[in-house]
C-alpha positions as a Markdown table, in Angstrom:
| # | Residue | x | y | z |
|---|---|---|---|---|
| 1 | Met | 108.9 | 119.5 | 160.2 |
| 2 | Cys | 109.7 | 119.1 | 156.4 |
| 3 | Phe | 108.0 | 120.8 | 153.4 |
| 4 | Asn | 110.0 | 119.2 | 150.6 |
| 5 | Pro | 107.8 | 118.3 | 147.6 |
| 6 | Val | 107.1 | 114.6 | 147.2 |
| 7 | Lys | 107.2 | 113.4 | 143.7 |
| 8 | Ala | 105.3 | 110.1 | 144.1 |
| 9 | Gln | 101.9 | 111.6 | 144.2 |
| 10 | Ile | 100.1 | 114.6 | 142.7 |
| 11 | Gly | 98.9 | 115.9 | 146.1 |
| 12 | Gly | 102.4 | 116.4 | 147.4 |
| 13 | Ile | 103.7 | 118.6 | 144.6 |
| 14 | Gly | 103.8 | 122.3 | 145.4 |
| 15 | Ser | 103.2 | 124.6 | 148.3 |
| 16 | Tyr | 100.1 | 126.7 | 149.1 |
| 17 | Arg | 97.7 | 123.8 | 148.3 |
| 18 | Phe | 94.8 | 125.9 | 149.7 |
| 19 | Leu | 94.8 | 127.8 | 146.5 |
| 20 | Ser | 93.3 | 124.8 | 144.8 |
| 21 | Ile | 90.3 | 124.5 | 147.1 |
| 22 | Pro | 87.1 | 126.2 | 145.8 |
| 23 | Leu | 86.4 | 128.9 | 148.4 |
| 24 | Thr | 83.1 | 130.2 | 147.1 |
| 25 | Ala | 79.7 | 128.5 | 147.4 |
| 26 | Arg | 78.9 | 128.7 | 143.7 |
| 27 | Ala | 82.3 | 127.2 | 142.6 |
| 28 | Ala | 82.0 | 124.4 | 145.2 |
| 29 | Ala | 78.4 | 123.5 | 144.2 |
| 30 | Leu | 79.5 | 123.2 | 140.5 |
| 31 | Gly | 82.3 | 120.8 | 141.2 |
| 32 | Gly | 85.1 | 123.2 | 142.0 |
| 33 | Asn | 86.1 | 125.2 | 138.9 |
| 34 | Pro | 83.4 | 127.0 | 137.0 |
| 35 | Ile | 85.8 | 129.0 | 134.8 |
| 36 | Ala | 83.3 | 129.5 | 131.9 |
| 37 | Val | 80.1 | 130.9 | 133.5 |
| 38 | Trp | 79.2 | 134.4 | 132.2 |
| 39 | Asp | 77.1 | 136.1 | 134.9 |
| 40 | Asn | 77.0 | 139.1 | 137.2 |
| 41 | Asp | 78.1 | 137.2 | 140.3 |
| 42 | Val | 81.3 | 138.8 | 141.7 |
| 43 | Asn | 82.4 | 135.4 | 143.2 |
| 44 | Leu | 83.1 | 134.1 | 139.7 |
| 45 | Met | 86.3 | 136.3 | 139.4 |
| 46 | Tyr | 87.9 | 133.9 | 142.0 |
| 47 | Ser | 87.7 | 131.0 | 139.5 |
| 48 | Asn | 88.7 | 133.1 | 136.5 |
| 49 | Pro | 89.8 | 136.8 | 136.4 |
| 50 | Ala | 88.4 | 137.1 | 132.9 |
| 51 | Leu | 84.9 | 136.6 | 134.2 |
| 52 | Leu | 85.1 | 140.0 | 136.0 |
| 53 | Asn | 82.7 | 142.3 | 134.2 |
| 54 | Lys | 80.7 | 145.6 | 134.6 |
| 55 | Gly | 77.6 | 143.7 | 135.7 |
| 56 | Met | 79.5 | 143.1 | 139.0 |
| 57 | Asn | 79.9 | 146.8 | 139.7 |
| 58 | Arg | 79.9 | 147.8 | 143.4 |
| 59 | Gln | 79.1 | 144.2 | 144.4 |
| 60 | Leu | 80.5 | 142.9 | 147.7 |
| 61 | Ser | 80.7 | 139.2 | 148.6 |
| 62 | Ala | 81.6 | 137.1 | 151.7 |
| 63 | Asn | 82.1 | 133.3 | 151.8 |
| 64 | Tyr | 82.7 | 131.1 | 154.8 |
| 65 | Cys | 83.1 | 127.4 | 155.4 |
| 66 | Asn | 83.7 | 125.2 | 158.4 |
| 67 | Tyr | 85.8 | 122.8 | 156.3 |
| 68 | Val | 86.7 | 119.6 | 158.2 |
| 69 | Ser | 87.0 | 119.3 | 162.0 |
| 70 | Asp | 88.0 | 122.8 | 163.3 |
| 71 | Met | 89.6 | 123.9 | 160.0 |
| 72 | Asn | 87.8 | 126.8 | 158.3 |
| 73 | Phe | 88.3 | 129.2 | 155.5 |
| 74 | Gly | 86.7 | 132.4 | 154.0 |
| 75 | Tyr | 86.8 | 134.7 | 151.1 |
| 76 | Leu | 85.9 | 138.4 | 150.6 |
| 77 | Gly | 85.5 | 139.9 | 147.2 |
| 78 | Tyr | 84.6 | 143.3 | 145.7 |
| 79 | Ala | 84.4 | 144.7 | 142.2 |
| 80 | His | 84.2 | 148.2 | 140.7 |
| 81 | His | 83.6 | 149.1 | 137.1 |
| 82 | Leu | 85.7 | 152.0 | 135.9 |
| 83 | Ser | 84.3 | 152.5 | 132.4 |
| 84 | Asp | 83.9 | 150.5 | 129.1 |
| 85 | Lys | 87.2 | 152.0 | 128.0 |
| 86 | His | 89.2 | 151.3 | 131.2 |
| 87 | Gly | 87.6 | 148.0 | 132.3 |
| 88 | Thr | 86.7 | 146.6 | 135.7 |
| 89 | Ile | 88.8 | 146.2 | 138.8 |
| 90 | Gly | 88.3 | 143.9 | 141.7 |
| 91 | Gly | 89.9 | 142.7 | 144.9 |
| 92 | Gly | 89.8 | 139.6 | 147.0 |
| 93 | Leu | 91.1 | 138.4 | 150.4 |
| 94 | Glu | 91.0 | 134.8 | 151.5 |
| 95 | Phe | 92.2 | 132.9 | 154.6 |
| 96 | Phe | 92.5 | 129.2 | 155.5 |
| 97 | Asn | 92.9 | 128.4 | 159.2 |
| 98 | Phe | 93.9 | 124.9 | 160.3 |
| 99 | Gly | 92.6 | 125.4 | 163.8 |
| 100 | Lys | 94.5 | 124.5 | 167.0 |
| 101 | Ile | 97.1 | 121.8 | 166.7 |
| 102 | Gln | 98.6 | 120.1 | 169.7 |
| 103 | Gly | 102.4 | 120.1 | 169.6 |
| 104 | Tyr | 104.6 | 117.2 | 170.7 |
| 105 | Asp | 108.3 | 116.8 | 171.3 |
| 106 | Glu | 110.5 | 113.9 | 170.3 |
| 107 | Phe | 109.5 | 112.1 | 173.5 |
| 108 | Asp | 105.8 | 112.2 | 172.6 |
| 109 | Gln | 105.2 | 114.8 | 175.4 |
| 110 | Lys | 102.7 | 117.6 | 174.8 |
| 111 | Thr | 104.2 | 121.1 | 174.2 |
| 112 | Arg | 102.5 | 124.3 | 173.2 |
| 113 | Met | 99.6 | 124.7 | 170.8 |
| 114 | Ile | 100.6 | 125.3 | 167.2 |
| 115 | Gln | 98.9 | 127.8 | 165.0 |
| 116 | Ala | 98.7 | 127.3 | 161.2 |
| 117 | Ser | 97.1 | 129.5 | 158.6 |
| 118 | Asp | 97.3 | 130.7 | 155.0 |
| 119 | Tyr | 96.4 | 134.1 | 153.5 |
| 120 | Met | 96.0 | 135.5 | 150.0 |
| 121 | Leu | 95.4 | 139.0 | 148.8 |
| 122 | Ser | 94.4 | 139.4 | 145.1 |
| 123 | Leu | 94.0 | 142.4 | 142.8 |
| 124 | Asn | 92.0 | 141.7 | 139.7 |
| 125 | Tyr | 91.6 | 143.5 | 136.4 |
| 126 | Ala | 89.5 | 142.6 | 133.3 |
| 127 | Lys | 88.6 | 144.4 | 130.1 |
| 128 | Ala | 86.6 | 143.6 | 127.0 |
| 129 | Met | 88.6 | 143.5 | 123.8 |
| 130 | Asp | 87.6 | 145.4 | 120.6 |
| 131 | Asp | 85.3 | 142.5 | 119.9 |
| 132 | Ser | 83.2 | 142.7 | 123.0 |
| 133 | Ser | 82.7 | 138.9 | 122.8 |
| 134 | Phe | 86.3 | 138.4 | 124.1 |
| 135 | Gln | 87.5 | 139.5 | 127.5 |
| 136 | Ile | 90.9 | 139.2 | 129.2 |
| 137 | Gly | 91.6 | 139.2 | 132.9 |
| 138 | Val | 94.5 | 139.1 | 135.2 |
| 139 | Ala | 94.8 | 138.6 | 139.0 |
| 140 | Leu | 97.9 | 139.5 | 141.0 |
| 141 | Lys | 98.2 | 137.4 | 144.2 |
| 142 | Thr | 100.3 | 138.0 | 147.3 |
| 143 | Ile | 100.5 | 134.9 | 149.4 |
| 144 | Tyr | 101.5 | 134.5 | 153.0 |
| 145 | Ser | 101.6 | 131.2 | 155.0 |
| 146 | Gln | 102.7 | 130.4 | 158.5 |
| 147 | Tyr | 102.9 | 127.0 | 160.3 |
| 148 | Asp | 104.2 | 127.6 | 163.8 |
| 149 | Glu | 107.7 | 129.1 | 163.4 |
| 150 | Phe | 107.9 | 128.3 | 159.7 |
| 151 | Trp | 106.6 | 130.9 | 157.3 |
| 152 | Ser | 106.6 | 131.5 | 153.6 |
| 153 | Met | 105.7 | 134.2 | 151.1 |
| 154 | Gly | 105.3 | 134.5 | 147.4 |
| 155 | Asn | 103.5 | 136.2 | 144.5 |
| 156 | Ala | 101.6 | 134.6 | 141.6 |
| 157 | Leu | 99.5 | 135.6 | 138.6 |
| 158 | Asp | 96.3 | 134.2 | 137.1 |
| 159 | Phe | 95.6 | 135.0 | 133.5 |
| 160 | Gly | 92.4 | 134.2 | 131.7 |
| 161 | Val | 90.7 | 134.7 | 128.3 |
| 162 | Thr | 86.9 | 134.3 | 127.9 |
| 163 | Tyr | 84.7 | 134.2 | 124.9 |
| 164 | His | 80.9 | 134.5 | 125.2 |
| 165 | Asn | 78.2 | 135.1 | 122.6 |
| 166 | Lys | 74.5 | 135.9 | 122.5 |
| 167 | Lys | 73.7 | 132.2 | 121.9 |
| 168 | Asn | 74.6 | 131.4 | 125.5 |
| 169 | Leu | 77.9 | 129.8 | 124.7 |
| 170 | Thr | 81.0 | 130.6 | 126.9 |
| 171 | Leu | 84.5 | 129.3 | 126.4 |
| 172 | Ser | 87.5 | 130.1 | 128.7 |
| 173 | Val | 91.1 | 129.2 | 129.3 |
| 174 | Val | 92.9 | 130.2 | 132.4 |
| 175 | Ala | 96.5 | 129.8 | 133.7 |
| 176 | Lys | 96.7 | 129.9 | 137.5 |
| 177 | Asn | 99.4 | 130.5 | 140.1 |
| 178 | Ile | 102.3 | 131.4 | 137.8 |
| 179 | Gly | 104.9 | 133.0 | 140.0 |
| 180 | Ile | 107.6 | 132.6 | 142.5 |
| 181 | Ile | 108.1 | 131.8 | 146.2 |
| 182 | Tyr | 110.8 | 134.2 | 147.5 |
| 183 | Lys | 110.7 | 133.1 | 151.1 |
| 184 | Asn | 110.6 | 129.3 | 151.6 |
| 185 | Tyr | 109.4 | 127.5 | 154.8 |
| 186 | Ser | 112.8 | 125.9 | 155.1 |
| 187 | Ala | 116.0 | 127.8 | 155.5 |
| 188 | Val | 118.1 | 124.9 | 154.1 |
| 189 | Asn | 120.1 | 126.0 | 151.1 |
| 190 | Gly | 119.0 | 124.4 | 147.9 |
| 191 | Val | 115.5 | 123.7 | 149.0 |
| 192 | Thr | 112.9 | 125.1 | 146.6 |
| 193 | Glu | 109.2 | 125.0 | 146.7 |
| 194 | Lys | 106.7 | 125.3 | 143.9 |
| 195 | Leu | 103.3 | 127.0 | 143.4 |
| 196 | Pro | 100.4 | 124.7 | 142.5 |
| 197 | Gln | 100.3 | 125.8 | 138.9 |
| 198 | Asn | 97.4 | 124.8 | 136.7 |
| 199 | Val | 96.0 | 125.5 | 133.2 |
| 200 | Gln | 92.3 | 124.8 | 132.7 |
| 201 | Leu | 89.9 | 124.8 | 129.8 |
| 202 | Gly | 86.2 | 125.4 | 130.3 |
| 203 | Leu | 82.9 | 125.5 | 128.4 |
| 204 | Ser | 79.3 | 126.3 | 129.4 |
| 205 | Tyr | 76.2 | 126.4 | 127.3 |
| 206 | Lys | 72.7 | 127.6 | 128.2 |
| 207 | Leu | 70.1 | 125.5 | 126.4 |
| 208 | Pro | 68.0 | 127.9 | 124.3 |
| 209 | Lys | 64.6 | 126.5 | 125.2 |
| 210 | Ala | 65.2 | 125.0 | 128.6 |
| 211 | Pro | 66.2 | 126.6 | 132.0 |
| 212 | Leu | 69.4 | 124.7 | 132.1 |
| 213 | Arg | 73.1 | 125.7 | 131.9 |
| 214 | Leu | 75.6 | 122.8 | 131.4 |
| 215 | Met | 79.3 | 123.2 | 132.0 |
| 216 | Val | 82.5 | 121.1 | 131.8 |
| 217 | Thr | 86.0 | 121.9 | 132.9 |
| 218 | Tyr | 89.2 | 120.2 | 131.8 |
| 219 | Asp | 91.6 | 120.5 | 134.8 |
| 220 | Gln | 95.4 | 120.3 | 134.7 |
| 221 | Leu | 95.8 | 120.7 | 131.0 |
| 222 | Leu | 99.6 | 120.3 | 131.1 |
| 223 | Arg | 99.8 | 117.3 | 133.4 |
| 224 | Trp | 98.4 | 114.0 | 132.1 |
| 225 | Asn | 98.7 | 111.5 | 134.9 |
| 226 | Leu | 96.9 | 112.7 | 138.1 |
| 227 | Asn | 96.7 | 109.3 | 139.7 |
| 228 | Tyr | 97.4 | 109.0 | 143.4 |
| 229 | Ile | 99.9 | 106.3 | 144.1 |
| 230 | Ser | 99.7 | 104.8 | 147.6 |
| 231 | Pro | 102.9 | 105.1 | 149.6 |
| 232 | Ile | 102.4 | 101.5 | 150.6 |
| 233 | Asp | 102.6 | 100.4 | 147.0 |
| 234 | Thr | 106.4 | 100.7 | 146.6 |
| 235 | Ala | 106.4 | 98.7 | 143.4 |
| 236 | Gly | 103.7 | 100.8 | 141.8 |
| 237 | Lys | 101.7 | 97.8 | 140.6 |
| 238 | Asn | 98.3 | 98.8 | 141.9 |
| 239 | Ser | 95.9 | 100.3 | 139.4 |
| 240 | Thr | 93.6 | 103.2 | 140.1 |
| 241 | Phe | 90.9 | 100.6 | 140.8 |
| 242 | Gly | 92.8 | 99.1 | 143.7 |
| 243 | Gln | 93.6 | 95.9 | 141.8 |
| 244 | Asp | 96.8 | 94.4 | 140.6 |
| 245 | Asn | 97.6 | 95.9 | 137.3 |
| 246 | Thr | 100.2 | 93.3 | 136.3 |
| 247 | Val | 99.0 | 91.5 | 133.1 |
| 248 | Lys | 99.7 | 87.8 | 133.3 |
| 249 | Lys | 101.6 | 86.1 | 130.4 |
| 250 | Asp | 98.6 | 83.9 | 129.6 |
| 251 | Ser | 96.1 | 86.8 | 129.5 |
| 252 | Ser | 94.2 | 87.1 | 126.3 |
| 253 | Asn | 94.5 | 90.2 | 124.0 |
| 254 | Trp | 91.0 | 91.2 | 125.0 |
| 255 | Gln | 91.8 | 91.2 | 128.7 |
| 256 | Lys | 94.9 | 93.3 | 128.0 |
| 257 | Phe | 92.8 | 95.7 | 126.0 |
| 258 | Gln | 90.2 | 96.0 | 128.8 |
| 259 | Thr | 92.9 | 96.7 | 131.4 |
| 260 | Asn | 94.6 | 99.3 | 129.3 |
| 261 | Phe | 91.4 | 101.0 | 128.2 |
| 262 | Gly | 90.1 | 101.1 | 131.8 |
| 263 | Asn | 93.3 | 102.6 | 133.1 |
| 264 | Arg | 93.5 | 105.3 | 130.4 |
| 265 | Ser | 89.8 | 106.2 | 130.8 |
| 266 | Asp | 90.3 | 106.6 | 134.5 |
| 267 | Val | 93.3 | 108.9 | 134.0 |
| 268 | Phe | 91.3 | 111.0 | 131.5 |
| 269 | Met | 88.3 | 111.3 | 133.7 |
| 270 | Arg | 90.4 | 112.7 | 136.6 |
| 271 | His | 90.7 | 115.8 | 134.5 |
| 272 | Ile | 87.0 | 116.3 | 134.0 |
| 273 | Ile | 84.7 | 118.4 | 136.2 |
| 274 | Ile | 81.0 | 118.7 | 135.2 |
| 275 | Gly | 78.3 | 120.9 | 136.6 |
| 276 | Ala | 74.8 | 122.1 | 135.8 |
| 277 | Glu | 72.5 | 125.0 | 136.9 |
| 278 | Ile | 68.8 | 124.8 | 136.8 |
| 279 | Leu | 67.5 | 128.3 | 136.3 |
| 280 | Val | 64.2 | 128.0 | 138.1 |
| 281 | Thr | 63.6 | 131.7 | 137.9 |
| 282 | Lys | 65.8 | 134.7 | 137.1 |
| 283 | Asn | 66.6 | 135.0 | 140.8 |
| 284 | Leu | 66.7 | 131.3 | 141.9 |
| 285 | His | 69.3 | 128.7 | 140.7 |
| 286 | Ile | 69.7 | 125.1 | 141.7 |
| 287 | Arg | 73.2 | 123.7 | 141.2 |
| 288 | Val | 74.9 | 120.3 | 141.0 |
| 289 | Gly | 78.4 | 119.2 | 140.2 |
| 290 | Tyr | 80.6 | 116.1 | 140.1 |
| 291 | Asn | 84.3 | 115.9 | 140.5 |
| 292 | Tyr | 85.5 | 112.4 | 139.4 |
| 293 | Arg | 89.0 | 112.8 | 140.7 |
| 294 | Arg | 87.8 | 113.8 | 144.1 |
| 295 | Gln | 85.6 | 110.7 | 144.2 |
| 296 | Arg | 88.5 | 108.4 | 143.3 |
| 297 | Glu | 90.9 | 109.8 | 145.8 |
| 298 | Phe | 88.5 | 110.0 | 148.8 |
| 299 | Arg | 86.8 | 106.7 | 148.4 |
| 300 | Leu | 87.3 | 103.8 | 150.7 |
| 301 | Pro | 88.3 | 100.4 | 149.2 |
| 302 | Glu | 85.2 | 98.7 | 150.5 |
| 303 | Arg | 82.8 | 101.5 | 149.7 |
| 304 | Arg | 82.4 | 103.7 | 146.7 |
| 305 | Gly | 80.2 | 106.3 | 148.4 |
| 306 | Ala | 79.1 | 109.6 | 146.9 |
| 307 | Gly | 82.4 | 111.5 | 147.2 |
| 308 | Gly | 82.9 | 114.1 | 144.5 |
| 309 | Leu | 79.2 | 115.0 | 144.4 |
| 310 | Ser | 78.2 | 118.6 | 145.2 |
| 311 | Leu | 74.9 | 120.4 | 145.5 |
| 312 | Gly | 73.8 | 123.9 | 146.1 |
| 313 | Phe | 71.5 | 126.8 | 145.3 |
| 314 | Gly | 71.5 | 130.6 | 145.0 |
| 315 | Phe | 68.8 | 133.2 | 145.1 |
| 316 | Asn | 68.7 | 137.0 | 145.0 |
| 317 | Ile | 66.4 | 139.4 | 146.7 |
| 318 | Lys | 66.8 | 143.0 | 145.4 |
| 319 | Arg | 70.4 | 143.9 | 146.3 |
| 320 | Phe | 71.0 | 140.8 | 148.4 |
| 321 | Gly | 72.2 | 137.4 | 147.3 |
| 322 | Ile | 72.6 | 134.1 | 149.2 |
| 323 | Ser | 74.3 | 130.9 | 148.0 |
| 324 | Tyr | 74.9 | 127.6 | 149.7 |
| 325 | Ser | 76.8 | 124.5 | 148.7 |
| 326 | Phe | 77.1 | 121.0 | 150.2 |
| 327 | Asn | 80.1 | 119.0 | 149.2 |
| 328 | Lys | 80.5 | 115.3 | 149.7 |
| 329 | Met | 84.2 | 115.0 | 150.5 |
| 330 | Ala | 84.5 | 111.5 | 151.9 |
| 331 | Leu | 82.5 | 109.0 | 154.0 |
| 332 | Pro | 83.2 | 110.6 | 157.4 |
| 333 | Gly | 83.5 | 114.2 | 156.3 |
| 334 | Asn | 81.5 | 116.8 | 154.4 |
| 335 | Ser | 81.6 | 120.6 | 154.1 |
| 336 | Ser | 79.2 | 123.4 | 153.6 |
| 337 | Ile | 79.9 | 126.9 | 152.2 |
| 338 | Phe | 77.7 | 129.9 | 152.8 |
| 339 | Ser | 78.0 | 132.9 | 150.5 |
| 340 | Phe | 76.4 | 136.4 | 150.9 |
| 341 | Thr | 76.5 | 139.2 | 148.3 |
| 342 | Tyr | 75.4 | 142.8 | 148.5 |
| 343 | Arg | 75.2 | 145.4 | 145.7 |
| 344 | Leu | 76.1 | 148.8 | 147.2 |
| 345 | Ser | 74.1 | 150.6 | 144.5 |
């Protein structure tokens, strides 16, 4: 079993890829990374530690998803407000279980069942700055992963800054998974593994005279080309549209412009995640999101499908809150996430 990073495609760079999966129902319903939503939902601190605020005081959350096949994951979160002077603290625990995997030897004979799972424990802290419109937050993560006899451990930091005003505008920037892996899966000398580092920009705006909040996130700020290159395409000539990207010598300048513009637009859109919340009432929200990159990577050549689309809702009844998201992953596979919150006082 090998865990060396593969440089040919974005999906093979870095360990602990489960850290990039949206584990809360609200995040998943809004496309995956709602880093700029100012609200009292404790689940928001998972997307951005700077969203942790005193409105989440003594709020407990639990999220669960039967992901694909027998894989499943969950997330528990809790927040406690210390004081306006000392800020707010929070904690989270997540797991990702790959289910039971049948082992085989080199002769294709069945061996024992293999267990594979990932865990992450986070400690969060956020505090408003002198200007209460700005808030900073940090999350310290301890990560443990085990695949059969191979295991790994590391630590990482998330750091975020959020600005919000009374005109319903929220801006955020967050750097995620900055840290080290001090125990690699492989014991081979010289083998190093990387965390799935990411820098994101986010914006949300609540329309002043309409029950609608719009949001957009720019993912992977420091990495431009997120295109997936098929391992079969050894020459690298296939475009992101599944067509030959080689420009023939007799092509017109207009054809060259169309090809280059289409490719650059596709690369740019892979960074963009959009979402919207319809605020039906104070306690009932309808959510929708679209992740272009997910749609491009999960589509089949002969069918575009609705991959990348996500839907959900959330409502509160006194101290209780329930959220649900439906995520269209690919033609044969979808996932649903259920979230429950409870305010202790």
